C-alpha positions in Angstrom: 0.0 -0.1 0.3 2.8 2.6 0.8 4.7 1.8 -2.2 1.5 2.5 -4.4 0.7 6.0 -2.9 4.5 6.6 -3.3 4.5 5.8 -7.0 1.5 8.0 -7.6 3.0 11.2 -5.6 6.0 10.7 -8.2 4.1 10.6 -11.0 2.1 13.9 -9.6 5.5 15.4 -9.0 7.1 14.8 -12.5 3.7 15.8 -14.3 4.0 19.2 -12.8 7.7 19.3 -13.7 7.3 18.6 -17.6 4.1 21.0 -17.8 1.9 18.0 -18.7 -1.8 18.6 -19.3 -3.6 16.2 -17.0 -6.1 15.7 -14.4 -4.1 17.0 -11.4 -3.1 20.5 -13.2 -5.6 21.9 -11.8 -4.8 23.0 -7.7 -7.9 22.6 -6.4 -7.8 18.9 -7.5 -4.2 18.9 -6.6 -4.6 19.9 -3.0 -7.6 17.9 -2.2 -6.0 14.7 -3.6 -3.0 15.8 -1.5 -5.6 16.1 1.6 -7.0 12.8 0.8 -4.1 10.7 1.3 -2.5 12.4 4.4 -6.3 11.7 5.9 -6.2 8.1 4.8 -2.8 7.8 5.9 -3.9 9.3 9.4 -6.7 7.0 9.5 -4.4 4.0 9.1 -2.2 5.1 11.5 -4.5 5.8 14.0 -6.3 2.0 13.3 -2.7 0.3 13.6 -2.0 2.4 16.9 -5.7 1.6 18.2 -5.7 -2.4 17.1 -2.0 -2.3 19.2 -3.4 -0.2 21.9 -6.9 -2.4 21.7 -4.6 -5.8 21.7 -2.4 -4.4 24.8 -5.8 -3.2 26.6 -7.2 -6.7 26.1 -4.0 -8.5 26.9 -3.4 -6.2 30.0 -7.2 -7.1 31.0 -7.0 -10.5 30.6 -4.0 -10.7 32.9 -6.2 -8.3 35.5 -8.6 -11.2 35.7 -6.7 -14.4 34.6 -6.7 -16.0 38.3 -10.3 -15.6 38.6 -12.5 -18.3 38.3 -16.5 -16.9 37.3 -19.0 -17.2 39.7 -22.2 -19.5 38.8 -25.6 -18.2 38.5 -26.6 -19.4 42.1 -23.3 -18.1 43.6 -24.2 -14.8 42.1 -27.5 -14.7 43.2 -26.7 -15.4 46.7 -24.0 -12.7 46.7 -26.5 -10.2 45.2 -29.2 -10.7 47.5 -27.0 -11.4 50.6 -27.7 -7.9 52.7 -28.3 -7.3 56.1 -31.7 -7.0 57.2 -32.7 -5.2 60.6 -34.7 -7.5 63.0 -37.8 -6.4 64.4 -39.2 -7.0 67.7 -42.6 -7.7 68.4 -45.1 -7.5 71.7 -47.6 -9.9 72.2 -50.6 -10.5 69.6 -48.0 -9.4 67.0 -47.9 -6.0 67.9 -45.0 -4.1 66.3 -42.5 -2.8 69.1 -39.6 -1.7 66.8 -36.3 -2.3 65.2 -33.5 -4.2 66.9 -30.4 -2.0 67.5 -27.9 -2.2 64.6 -25.3 -0.5 63.2 -27.3 -0.5 59.9 -31.1 -0.6 59.4 -32.4 -2.0 56.3 -36.0 -3.2 55.5 -36.5 -5.7 52.2 -39.0 -4.5 49.6 -39.9 -5.5 46.4 -39.7 -3.8 43.1 -43.6 -3.7 42.9 -43.8 -1.9 45.9 -41.4 0.9 45.3 -43.1 3.9 43.7 -42.3 4.3 40.0 -41.0 8.1 40.9 -38.4 6.9 43.2 -37.3 4.1 40.1 -37.3 6.7 37.4 -35.3 8.9 39.6 -32.5 6.9 40.4 -32.2 5.7 36.9 -32.0 9.4 35.3 -29.4 10.2 38.4 -27.3 7.1 38.6 -27.6 5.4 35.2 -29.4 6.8 32.6 -28.4 3.8 30.3 -29.8 1.6 32.5 -32.1 -0.2 30.2 -30.2 -0.1 27.3 -26.2 -1.1 28.5 -25.4 -4.9 29.1 -23.9 -4.2 32.6 -21.0 -1.3 31.3 -21.4 1.7 29.3 -17.7 1.5 27.7 -17.4 5.4 27.1 -18.3 5.9 30.8 -15.5 3.5 31.5 -12.9 5.3 29.4 -13.5 8.7 30.6 -13.2 7.6 34.4 -10.0 5.9 33.3 -8.8 8.9 32.0 -9.8 10.8 35.1 -7.9 8.4 37.2 -4.8 8.5 34.9 -4.8 12.0 34.9 -5.6 12.8 38.2 -8.4 15.2 37.2 -10.2 17.2 39.7 -13.6 16.7 38.1 -15.2 13.2 38.6 -18.1 12.2 36.6 -17.9 8.6 37.6 -18.1 5.7 35.3 -20.0 2.9 37.4 -23.6 1.3 35.9 -26.3 0.7 39.0 -25.0 -3.2 38.0 -21.9 -2.3 38.6 -22.4 -0.4 41.8 -24.4 -3.4 42.8 -21.4 -5.6 42.5 -19.3 -3.3 44.0 -21.0 -3.4 47.4 -22.1 -7.1 47.6 -19.1 -9.2 45.8 -16.4 -6.8 46.0 -14.0 -4.6 48.4 -13.7 -1.1 48.3 -9.9 -1.6 47.3 -9.1 0.9 44.4 -7.5 -0.7 41.7 -7.1 -1.5 38.2 -7.6 -5.7 38.9 -10.6 -4.7 41.0 -12.3 -2.5 38.3 -11.7 -5.3 36.0 -13.5 -7.9 38.2 -16.3 -5.3 38.7 -16.7 -4.7 34.7 -16.4 -8.5 34.2 -19.0 -9.6 36.6 -20.9 -6.9 35.7 -21.5 -8.5 32.1 -22.2 -11.4 33.7 -25.0 -10.2 35.8 -26.3 -8.8 32.7 -26.2 -11.8 31.2 -27.7 -14.0 34.2 -30.6 -11.7 35.2 -33.1 -9.4 34.4 -33.1 -5.7 34.7 -35.9 -5.5 37.2 -33.9 -8.3 39.3 -31.2 -6.2 39.3 -32.6 -3.3 39.7 -34.6 -4.5 42.9 -31.2 -5.6 44.4 -29.7 -2.2 44.1 -32.6 -0.6 45.7 -32.4 -3.0 48.8 -28.5 -2.4 48.9 -27.8 1.4 48.4 -26.6 3.5 51.6 -28.8 6.5 51.9 -27.3 8.3 55.5 -29.1 8.5 58.4 -32.8 8.6 59.7 -34.9 10.5 62.2 -33.4 8.6 65.1 -29.9 9.5 63.9 -29.5 5.5 62.7 -27.5 4.6 59.6 -29.9 3.5 56.8 -29.9 1.2 53.8 -32.5 0.4 51.4 -35.1 2.4 49.7 -38.1 1.1 52.2 -36.1 2.1 55.2 -35.2 5.3 53.6 -38.8 6.1 52.9 -39.7 5.2 56.3 -36.9 7.1 58.0 -37.2 10.5 56.3 -40.8 10.8 55.6 -42.5 8.2 57.6 -44.1 6.3 54.9 -43.5 3.0 52.7 -41.8 3.3 49.4 -44.7 3.0 46.9 -46.6 6.0 48.6 -43.6 8.6 48.2 -44.5 11.7 46.0 -42.2 12.9 43.4 -40.6 15.5 45.5 -39.9 12.9 48.3 -38.6 10.2 45.3 -36.6 12.8 44.0 -34.6 13.4 47.3 -34.0 10.0 48.2 -32.9 9.3 44.9 -30.3 12.3 45.0 -29.0 10.7 48.3 -26.3 7.6 47.1 -23.9 10.0 45.5 -22.9 11.5 49.0 -25.4 10.1 51.8 -23.5 12.1 54.8 -24.0 15.6 52.7 -27.3 15.4 51.8 -29.0 12.9 54.6 -31.3 15.6 56.4 -30.6 14.1 59.9 -27.7 14.3 62.1 -25.9 11.5 64.2 -28.3 12.6 66.9 -31.4 12.3 64.9 -31.9 15.9 64.7 -32.6 18.2 61.3 -29.7 19.9 60.0 -29.5 23.6 60.7 -28.6 23.8 56.7 -30.8 21.7 54.5 -29.5 23.1 51.5 -27.2 20.5 49.7 -29.9 17.8 50.1 -32.4 20.6 48.5 -30.2 21.3 45.8 -29.2 17.5 45.2 -33.1 16.7 44.9 -33.5 19.9 42.2 -30.6 18.5 40.0 -32.8 14.8 40.4 -35.7 16.5 39.2 -33.8 18.4 36.0 -32.5 15.1 35.0 -36.2 13.4 34.8 -37.2 15.9 33.0 -34.3 15.5 30.4 -34.7 11.9 30.1 -38.9 12.7 29.7 -40.2 10.9 33.0 -41.7 14.1 33.9 -43.2 17.1 31.8 -42.1 20.9 32.5 -45.2 21.6 34.3 -44.2 18.6 36.8 -40.9 19.7 37.1 -41.5 23.1 37.9 -44.4 22.3 40.3 -41.6 19.8 42.1 -38.5 22.1 42.0 -40.3 24.8 43.8 -42.0 22.4 46.6 -40.8 23.1 50.0 -39.4 19.4 51.1 -38.3 20.0 54.3 -42.0 20.2 55.8 -42.4 16.4 54.8 -39.0 15.7 57.1 -40.2 13.3 60.1 -39.6 14.9 63.9 -36.9 13.6 65.3 -38.0 10.0 66.6 -36.5 7.6 69.5 -35.3 4.2 68.7 -37.0 1.2 70.7 -33.7 1.4 73.1 -34.7 5.0 73.9 -38.5 4.1 74.5 -38.1 0.4 75.6 -34.5 0.2 77.2 -34.9 -2.8 79.9 -37.4 -4.6 77.3 -34.9 -4.0 74.4 -32.1 -5.4 76.2 -33.5 -8.4 77.8 -35.0 -9.1 74.4 -31.5 -9.1 72.8 -30.5 -11.3 75.8 -32.5 -13.8 75.4 -32.5 -14.0 71.9 -28.7 -14.0 71.9 -28.7 -17.1 74.6 -31.4 -19.3 72.6 -29.2 -18.5 69.3 -26.2 -19.4 70.8 -27.4 -22.8 71.9 -29.1 -23.5 68.5 -25.6 -22.7 66.5 -23.9 -25.1 69.5 -26.4 -27.7 69.0 -26.2 -27.7 65.5 -22.6 -28.2 65.4 -22.8 -31.2 68.0 -21.8 -29.3 70.9 -24.3 -30.1 73.8 -26.1 -27.3 76.0 -23.6 -28.9 78.9 -20.4 -28.5 77.0 -21.2 -25.0 75.7 -21.5 -23.6 79.3 -18.6 -25.5 80.4 -16.3 -23.9 77.9 -15.8 -20.1 78.1 -14.1 -19.8 75.2 -16.7 -22.0 73.1 -19.4 -20.0 74.6 -18.0 -16.5 73.6 -17.5 -17.8 70.0 -20.9 -18.9 69.9 -22.7 -15.9 71.6 -20.8 -13.5 69.2 -22.1 -15.4 66.1 -25.6 -15.3 67.6 -25.4 -11.8 68.1 -24.1 -11.2 64.8 -27.0 -13.1 63.5 -29.3 -11.4 65.8 -29.0 -7.9 64.4 -28.2 -8.6 60.8 -30.4 -11.6 59.7 -33.8 -9.7 59.6 -35.9 -11.7 62.2 -38.9 -11.6 63.6 -39.1 -11.7 67.3 -42.0 -12.3 68.9 -42.3 -11.3 72.7 -44.9 -12.3 75.2 -45.4 -8.9 76.6 -48.3 -7.0 76.6 -48.1 -3.7 75.3 -50.6 -1.7 77.0 -50.0 -3.2 80.5 -46.4 -2.5 80.2 -47.1 0.8 79.3 -49.8 1.2 82.1 -47.1 -0.2 84.6 -43.9 2.0 83.1 -46.5 4.9 83.8 -47.2 4.0 87.6 -43.3 3.7 88.2 -42.8 7.1 87.0 -45.6 9.0 88.6 -45.4 7.1 92.3 -45.1 9.6 94.8 -44.0 7.0 97.3 -40.7 7.2 95.8 -40.2 11.3 96.3 -38.1 10.9 99.6 -36.3 7.7 98.8 -33.5 8.8 96.0 -31.8 5.3 96.1 -34.5 3.4 96.5 -35.3 0.9 93.3 -37.9 -1.3 92.5 -38.6 -4.3 90.0 -41.9 -6.3 89.2 -42.9 -9.1 87.1 -46.2 -10.6 85.8 -46.5 -14.2 84.6 -49.3 -16.2 83.1 -49.9 -19.0 85.5 -51.0 -21.4 82.9 -48.0 -20.8 80.0 -45.4 -19.3 81.9 -45.4 -16.0 79.8 -44.2 -13.2 81.1 -46.9 -10.5 80.6 -44.9 -7.5 81.9 -42.2 -6.2 84.1 -40.7 -3.1 85.3 -37.2 -3.2 85.1 -36.7 0.0 87.4 -37.1 3.6 88.2 -35.4 5.3 85.4 -32.9 3.6 83.1 -30.7 6.8 82.8 -30.0 6.3 86.6 -29.5 2.9 87.1 -29.1 0.5 83.5 -29.8 -3.1 85.9 -32.9 -4.7 85.5 -34.2 -5.6 88.7 -36.7 -7.6 87.5 -34.9 -10.1 85.7 -30.9 -9.5 86.9 -30.4 -8.5 90.2 -30.5 -10.7 92.7 -31.6 -9.8 96.4 -32.7 -11.8 99.5 -36.4 -12.7 99.3 -37.1 -12.3 103.1 -40.5 -14.2 104.2 -41.8 -15.0 100.6 -39.1 -17.8 100.9 -41.4 -19.5 103.5 -44.2 -21.0 101.3 -41.4 -22.2 99.0 -38.9 -23.5 101.1 -40.5 -24.2 104.3 -44.1 -24.9 104.7 -45.1 -26.6 101.0 -42.3 -28.8 101.4 -43.0 -29.8 105.2 -46.7 -30.5 103.9 -45.4 -32.6 100.5 -43.3 -34.5 103.1 -46.3 -35.5 105.3 -44.7 -33.3 108.4 -47.2 -31.1 108.8 -50.8 -29.2 107.5 -52.4 -26.2 107.7 -53.7 -26.7 111.2 -50.7 -28.3 112.6 -49.7 -26.7 115.7 -46.1 -25.3 115.8 -44.5 -23.7 119.0 -43.6 -20.4 118.9 -41.3 -19.7 121.8 -37.6 -18.6 121.4 -34.8 -21.1 120.3 -31.1 -21.7 119.2 -30.6 -23.9 116.3 -26.9 -24.2 116.2 -25.3 -20.3 116.6 -28.8 -18.8 115.0 -31.4 -17.8 117.4 -34.4 -16.5 115.2 -36.5 -13.8 116.3 -40.3 -12.8 115.7 -40.6 -9.3 114.3 -41.2 -7.0 117.2 -40.0 -10.1 119.4 -43.9 -11.2 119.3 -43.6 -14.9 120.9 -46.7 -16.4 121.7 -48.4 -20.0 122.8 -48.0 -22.6 120.1 -50.0 -21.4 117.0 -51.3 -23.1 113.6 -48.9 -23.3 110.4 -51.7 -21.1 109.1 -51.4 -18.5 111.7 -47.8 -18.2 111.7 -47.7 -17.6 107.7 -50.4 -15.3 107.9 -48.9 -13.3 110.3 -45.2 -14.0 109.1 -44.0 -15.3 112.6 -40.2 -16.6 112.3 -39.6 -18.9 114.9 -42.6 -21.3 113.6 -41.4 -21.2 110.1 -37.5 -21.8 111.5 -38.7 -25.1 113.8 -40.6 -26.3 110.7 -37.7 -25.8 108.5 -35.4 -27.9 111.2 -38.1 -30.6 111.2 -38.0 -30.9 107.6 -34.4 -30.1 107.0 -33.3 -34.0 106.2 -35.9 -34.1 103.2 -33.6 -31.7 101.1 -36.3 -29.0 101.1 -34.0 -27.1 98.9 -34.2 -29.4 96.1 -37.7 -28.2 95.7 -36.5 -24.5 95.2 -34.4 -26.3 92.0 -37.2 -27.6 90.8 -39.1 -23.8 90.5 -36.2 -22.3 88.9 -33.9 -21.1 91.6 -30.6 -20.9 89.9 -28.7 -18.7 92.2 -28.4 -20.8 95.3 -24.6 -21.0 96.9 -22.9 -23.5 98.6 -23.6 -21.9 102.0 -27.3 -21.6 101.5 -27.7 -25.2 101.7 -26.6 -25.4 105.2 -27.4 -21.7 106.2 -30.5 -22.2 108.7 -32.0 -18.6 108.1 -32.2 -19.8 104.1 -35.8 -20.3 106.2 -36.4 -16.5 106.4 -35.2 -15.5 103.2 -31.2 -14.5 104.0 -30.0 -16.1 101.0 -26.0 -15.4 100.0 -26.4 -13.8 97.1 -30.1 -13.8 96.6 -33.0 -14.4 93.8 -34.3 -12.1 90.9 -37.9 -11.0 91.2 -38.5 -13.3 87.8 -37.8 -16.4 89.5 -39.0 -15.7 92.7 -42.4 -14.5 91.4 -42.1 -17.5 88.9 -41.8 -20.3 91.9 -45.3 -18.7 93.3 -46.9 -19.9 90.0 -46.4 -23.5 91.1 -48.8 -23.2 93.7 -51.7 -21.3 91.1 -50.8 -24.4 88.8 -52.1 -27.2 91.2 -48.1 -28.2 92.0 -46.9 -28.0 88.4 -44.0 -25.6 87.7 -43.9 -23.8 84.3 -40.7 -22.0 83.7 -41.3 -18.3 82.8 -40.3 -17.2 79.3 -40.3 -13.8 77.4 -39.7 -14.6 73.6 -42.2 -16.9 72.1 -40.7 -17.3 68.7 -38.4 -16.4 66.1 -39.0 -16.0 62.4 -37.1 -15.4 59.4 -37.9 -12.7 57.2 -39.6 -15.4 54.9 -41.7 -16.7 57.8 -40.0 -19.3 58.4 -40.1 -20.1 62.2 -36.7 -20.9 63.3 -37.5 -21.2 67.3 -41.0 -21.3 69.4 -41.1 -21.8 73.1 -42.4 -25.2 74.1 -43.6 -25.2 77.9 -42.5 -28.2 79.5 -44.3 -28.7 82.9 -42.0 -30.1 86.2 -44.5 -31.6 89.1 -43.1 -30.1 92.1 -46.2 -30.5 94.5 -49.4 -32.4 95.0 -52.6 -30.7 94.2 -53.5 -31.3 98.0 -50.2 -29.3 98.8 -50.8 -26.9 96.4 -54.7 -26.2 97.0 -53.5 -25.9 101.2 -50.6 -23.4 100.5 -53.4 -21.5 98.5 -55.7 -21.2 101.2 -53.2 -20.0 103.7 -51.8 -17.3 101.3 -55.3 -16.0 101.0 -55.6 -15.5 104.6 -52.4 -13.4 104.3 -54.1 -11.0 102.2 -57.8 -11.2 103.8 -56.2 -10.7 107.2 -52.5 -11.1 107.5 -49.4 -9.0 106.4 -50.9 -8.1 103.2 -54.5 -7.2 104.2 -54.1 -3.3 103.6 -53.5 -4.2 99.8 -57.2 -4.8 99.9 -58.0 -1.1 100.5 -55.5 0.1 97.4 -57.6 -2.1 94.8 -60.1 -0.9 92.4 -61.4 -4.4 91.9 -62.4 -7.9 93.7 -60.0 -10.9 93.1 -59.4 -14.2 94.5 -56.0 -13.5 95.8 -53.3 -15.7 97.3 -49.8 -14.0 98.6 -47.1 -13.5 100.7 -45.0 -10.5 101.9 -41.5 -10.6 102.8 -38.6 -8.0 104.4 -35.1 -8.3 105.0 -33.1 -7.2 107.6 -33.1 -3.3 108.3 -36.1 -3.5 105.8 -33.6 -3.3 102.7 -35.7 -5.3 100.3 -39.7 -5.3 100.5 -41.6 -8.0 98.9 -45.0 -8.9 98.0 -45.8 -11.9 95.4 -49.8 -12.8 94.7 -51.7 -15.1 92.5 -55.3 -15.2 91.4 -56.2 -17.9 89.2 -54.6 -16.1 85.9 -51.6 -14.4 86.9 -48.9 -14.2 89.6 -47.3 -10.9 89.9 -44.3 -9.9 92.6 -42.9 -6.5 93.1 -39.8 -5.7 95.1 -38.7 -2.4 96.5 -35.1 -2.0 98.3 -32.7 0.4 99.2 -29.7 -2.0 98.3 -27.5 -1.8 101.0 -27.9 2.4 100.8 -28.2 3.4 104.9 -29.0 7.1 103.6 -32.1 6.0 102.1 -34.9 3.6 103.0 -38.6 2.4 101.7 -41.2 2.9 103.8 -42.9 -0.2 105.2 -46.2 -0.4 103.4 -45.2 1.7 100.2 -44.6 -1.7 97.9 -47.9 -2.9 98.7 -49.6 0.4 97.4 -47.0 0.4 94.6 -48.0 -3.5 93.8 -51.9 -2.6 94.0 -51.2 0.6 91.3 -49.8 -1.6 89.1 -52.5 -4.3 89.2 -54.8 -1.2 89.3 -53.3 0.2 86.1 -53.1 -3.5 84.4 -56.9 -4.3 85.4 -58.1 -0.9 83.2 -56.1 -2.3 80.5 -57.1 -6.3 80.9 -60.0 -6.7 83.3 -60.7 -10.1 82.7 -56.9 -10.9 82.9 -56.4 -9.1 86.1 -59.9 -9.6 87.9 -61.2 -13.2 86.5 -64.7 -14.1 87.7 -63.6 -17.8 89.0 -61.5 -18.7 92.1 -59.1 -20.9 93.3 -60.4 -24.5 93.3 -60.0 -26.1 96.3 
C-alpha cells in the first residue's frame, strides 16, 4: 500500500515538472488529492495504533482477571441478595415494638412495592442508560479511566447501577485496576444471568441513604422512605422520591438528619441535589415541564419526620432483655447444630464466647421477626405508674422491680425493670438478685413440709424462742406467743415457727424444691444456712425467679418456667424457634391447695391485708409479703387464678435511704389497678381457686 501511494506521488511531481496536461493540473484538485491521501494515511496510522492499544489493553485486562474463576448463577444470586436486614421485635399478639439495635437499618422491599417516581429518579440520576447497556457503558469507563490516570479534579463516575451493586455485594472497596476489571467482568455476567428488574430490585435494597430521624444509618429505599418521611416506598411523592434518589452520591452530606437524629441547620445541599435529580428526570422524559417546575419549587423540608426515638430509647429494659434472651437462644441453637451439647457450651468459656458472638451478629443482621410475650398496654401502664409513684419522692436510692407471669403458660406478661434507666441500667426484674425475705417461707418451708407429710395447715407449731446451732431466730417485734397453727404462723409471718418447721424437714432436702421451681442462684452456704428459711440468701434471687416459683401453687403443683421470647421467624416467615412449655411436677394438688388457702389469709387478714384497700377491683388473691434485715428489701408476691405478680422495693444497702414499709403494697396495688384498667378479665377473673 505504501509503495502504491509513493508511485502516485512521484507521477504527480513529474507531471508538474514537465508541464504535462492532466487531471492533476488544477490546483484545487491537487490540494484535494493531497489532503485525501494524508487523511487516509492518518486513519491507517490511528487504526494501527488503536489496534495495538486494544490488543495491549485486552491483554492487560486478561492478565488482571486471569486468576478469577467466574461464579455460577446461584453463587451470584446468593451474593447479590445476601444483604443484612434489621431484625424487628413484636409485643404479644403481633403488635410491633420496633427495630433491634443495629449498625445499619435495612428493610427488604419488592420492586412492585416501590414508587415509579423513585425508580425513574434513581435511573435518571445514577444510570440513564440502565435499560440499554449490558452492564457497562464503555465511554463512561474510558472517561473514568482517563480521569484516574490524569488525576483529574473532575470526577463524573463510570459505574452503572449493575456495577455499583456488584461493588457493594461482591467486591471490596479496594481502589485498583484489578478490582475494576473484576467489576466489569462480573457486571457483564450479571446482566447475562439476571433481568433488569432483578438487578434493580437488588440495588434498591442495597444502596446506602445516610441517616434516619433517629440518627441511625439506613440502607434500602423502604428504610429511607420510612426513616425520612414516615411512609412506605410505594407511597412516595415525586419530590420525596427525587430527594431520596439524590442521596447515594454523598449520603453524609445530603442526609437531612444528624447522628443524634436532629434536623440539620443547613438543609440546602440535599434540597439542591433534589433539584438536580428533578432536572435529569425532565431531561430523560419521565416528567414534563409543568411537573418539574411544580416539584422544584416544593418545600420538601416540611415533609421530613420529626426526630424519633429508637426502641432502646423508648423501651430500654425491654430491648436489652430481648437481646439477651434471643442471643442465648441462638447461641444454643448454633452450638447444637455443630454437635456441641448445651452442657459443654456453658462449661467452656471460649466456646461460649464464640457462639454468643456469632449469635449476636445473626440476631442483628438476619432480619428476624422476634415475638415476645409482653402485653404492650399493660407494660406501658406499669411504666407510667413507676414514673408517677409518689412513694419514691423521698427515697433517691430506692429502686424497684416487678414481674407479672401467666400461670397457665409461664409467659411473662409484663415487667418493671427499674425506676429510671438513665440513673441505673440494672434490670431489677430479671437480673439483680436480692434476698427474698419471708416470701421464702411458702416455697422452702411450709410447702415442702406439707409435701413430706410432716405438717398440714392446721398443725400446731411452737412459737417460743429457741436456738439452732449459732442461730437464734426472732419474731418481728419479739412477738412470742403460745403454739400457733401453721396457717396463723404464715398469715402473720412469724419467724420462729418457720425456722422450727424448716429444722424438722431439713433431712428431706427441702432446697431441692427451690431448684425444681427455677432458683438458679443458690450458693453452697445456702444449703447449710438455717436462716435460709427466712430468705437470708447469700446472693439472692431475681424477682422473675421468685415470682415464677409462686406460679407453682396457682398451677396445682406444676412449675412452668417463665419465658419472654415466644418465637423467632426469618424474614420469609420460617419459624426457627418456638417456645415449648414443659411442666415440672413439684407439689401435689393437695399441697398446693393448702398453700393457696393459707396465702389467701395473708391477703384477707394478715401482713398484706391493707392491699385490699388499695385495689379498685375484687379478685381471689393469695400471696405473701417479705422483708429482709433493716428493711433493705420489701416484697409482695400474689396470685389470682390467671396471673402471678410480684414487686420488690429495696434500697440496695444504702443506709442513707429507706423504703417506707407498706409503700411496696401500695405500689403493687397501683400496678395491678393500671393493668386492670387495660385488661380487666385477665387481672380480675370471675373464677376462684378450686380447693
